[in-house]
C-alpha distance (Angstrom), angle and dihedral (degrees) to the residues before:
residue distance angle dihedral
M1 . . .
K2 3.81 . .
K3 3.82 90.1 .
L4 3.81 90.1 54.0
L5 3.80 89.8 50.6
V6 3.77 91.2 51.8
I7 3.77 89.9 48.3
I8 3.80 92.2 49.7
C9 3.77 92.1 51.8
T10 3.78 91.0 51.2
F11 3.77 87.8 71.7
L12 3.76 85.1 70.2
I13 3.79 92.9 53.5
A14 3.78 96.5 49.2
S15 3.76 118.2 124.8
C16 3.77 115.9 -98.4
S17 3.80 98.4 -116.6
S18 3.81 120.1 96.5
M19 3.79 94.4 13.7
K20 3.79 110.5 152.8
I21 3.80 115.1 -142.8
T22 3.81 124.1 -169.4
Y23 3.75 135.0 163.8
D24 3.78 141.6 -173.6
Y25 3.77 134.9 -174.0
D26 3.79 146.6 -175.9
K27 3.79 105.6 -92.8
Q28 3.82 89.7 -156.1
A29 3.83 93.7 56.7
D30 3.80 118.0 108.0
F31 3.77 101.0 -140.3
E32 3.80 93.2 -173.2
K33 3.83 90.2 71.1
Y34 3.82 92.2 63.0
N35 3.77 114.4 88.3
T36 3.78 106.2 142.2
Y37 3.80 134.7 50.3
N38 3.77 144.8 175.0
F39 3.80 137.3 177.6
D40 3.81 122.4 -98.0
K41 3.80 120.4 -121.9
E42 3.83 94.0 -102.3
T43 3.79 91.2 55.9
L44 3.81 92.9 49.2
E45 3.83 87.5 52.6
L46 3.84 95.8 40.3
Q47 3.78 106.5 158.9
I48 3.79 98.9 -120.6
N49 3.78 133.5 103.9
Q50 3.84 109.5 -55.5
F51 3.79 94.0 -125.6
N52 3.79 93.2 50.4
R53 3.81 91.8 45.4
E54 3.83 89.1 54.3
R55 3.80 91.3 46.4
L56 3.79 90.8 49.4
L57 3.82 94.9 48.6
E58 3.79 91.1 47.0
A59 3.80 91.3 49.7
I60 3.83 91.0 50.7
D61 3.83 89.9 47.1
N62 3.82 89.2 52.9
E63 3.81 93.0 49.3
M64 3.81 93.6 46.4
T65 3.81 89.9 49.7
K66 3.82 90.0 50.8
K67 3.81 87.9 53.7
G68 3.83 90.6 54.7
F69 3.82 98.5 -101.8
T70 3.76 125.0 141.0
K71 3.81 123.5 -149.9
S72 3.81 111.4 -116.2
D73 3.80 141.1 174.3
N74 3.82 87.3 -134.2
P75 3.83 100.9 42.9
D76 3.81 130.4 -173.7
A77 3.81 88.4 -148.0
I78 3.78 129.7 33.3
V79 3.82 119.9 -150.2
H80 3.81 114.5 -139.9
V81 3.81 121.7 -176.5
I82 3.82 128.5 -166.2
A83 3.82 125.0 -175.8
K84 3.80 119.4 -159.8
V85 3.82 129.6 -177.4
E86 3.80 129.3 -169.0
K87 3.81 123.0 -166.7
Q88 3.81 112.4 -132.1
M89 3.79 131.8 -167.1
Q90 3.79 125.5 -155.9
A91 3.83 123.4 -169.4
T92 3.79 121.9 -158.6
A93 3.81 120.3 -170.4
N94 3.80 123.0 -158.4
T95 3.80 120.7 -172.0
T96 3.78 123.4 -166.8
G97 3.76 129.0 174.0
G98 3.74 149.3 136.6
G99 3.73 141.1 -147.2
M100 3.78 146.6 172.9
G101 3.72 137.3 -156.0
Y102 3.76 145.7 -178.2
G103 3.75 128.4 -148.1
R104 3.76 142.6 167.9
W105 3.72 128.7 -132.1
G106 3.73 90.4 -105.6
G107 3.79 92.2 66.1
Y108 3.78 98.0 -101.6
G109 3.79 121.4 122.7
Y110 3.74 148.4 107.7
G111 3.81 137.9 -117.6
G112 3.74 143.9 172.9
G113 3.74 139.8 -163.7
F114 3.76 147.3 164.3
S115 3.77 138.7 -148.0
T116 3.77 138.5 -175.3
T117 3.76 129.0 -157.5
T118 3.77 123.3 -154.5
I119 3.78 120.3 -165.7
N120 3.83 119.4 -159.0
Y121 3.78 120.2 -164.7
D122 3.80 118.8 -155.0
E123 3.78 120.7 -168.6
Y124 3.77 119.5 -157.3
H125 3.79 138.5 157.2
D126 3.80 130.7 -122.2
G127 3.77 114.8 -152.6
T128 3.78 129.7 -159.7
L129 3.78 125.9 -168.4
F130 3.84 119.6 -162.9
I131 3.81 118.3 -162.4
S132 3.81 111.8 -172.0
L133 3.79 129.1 -175.5
I134 3.77 111.8 -151.5
D135 3.81 126.3 -164.1
G136 3.80 106.2 -110.0
S137 3.80 94.6 -139.4
S138 3.80 105.0 35.8
E139 3.82 95.7 31.2
K140 3.80 90.3 -138.1
I141 3.79 122.2 138.8
I142 3.78 108.2 -108.5
W143 3.83 98.7 175.9
Q144 3.78 137.4 9.1
G145 3.79 130.3 -171.2
V146 3.79 121.4 -167.5
A147 3.80 129.5 -163.7
A148 3.84 120.0 -170.4
K149 3.78 127.7 -175.4
T150 3.81 144.0 152.6
L151 3.79 103.7 -105.1
D152 3.79 128.6 -112.5
E153 3.77 110.3 -154.1
N154 3.82 97.8 -175.1
A155 3.83 104.0 62.6
S156 3.80 121.4 130.8
A157 3.82 121.3 -117.5
E158 3.81 89.9 -101.8
K159 3.78 92.1 50.6
K160 3.83 91.0 47.9
E161 3.79 90.9 54.9
K162 3.81 92.5 45.5
N163 3.80 91.6 49.3
I164 3.81 94.3 47.6
N165 3.80 91.4 49.9
Y166 3.81 91.2 47.3
A167 3.82 92.4 49.4
M168 3.80 93.0 49.8
E169 3.83 91.7 46.9
R170 3.78 89.5 52.8
V171 3.83 93.9 46.1
F172 3.80 93.3 48.1
D173 3.84 92.8 47.1
N174 3.81 83.8 87.4
F175 3.80 97.3 50.2
P176 2.88 126.4 129.5
P177 3.79 94.6 20.6
G178 3.79 116.2 -114.6
E179 3.79 96.0 27.8
């Protein structure tokens, strides 16, 4: 379980390039009526590294503040975060070889050769982070941003913070819709 938690948090430390950002929203929702927010209990207890969880929550706080929201104990919108990781395997085959032959003009001859194939297996993890805003009264999702990336497990603390902030900026570029 702890290994999975470490893997999940590595999504947050992935380098910024090749991050895929998508979003969707309820076209019937009136986004102008939402002014306050807070995190749900599951998000506050998100099973990732404590430091990365704090970085993530702070980054979301910063983005919500930029959008004009105020944190409240009785919020209009509830922020719910889910982290998902999938283990991937990639195989690469390399074939090398050589040969020689001898033939006559009449089509007769002989030859020989050899080859070897080496297969390398690389294991990596793809991470996906879902950030949902839920209507505080109806408990329906009104907006969801998704960031997906192949994970980098060797980033420094500074790089982790930079990457988390970058990911949240990109996700919240599309919130509220139409802005």
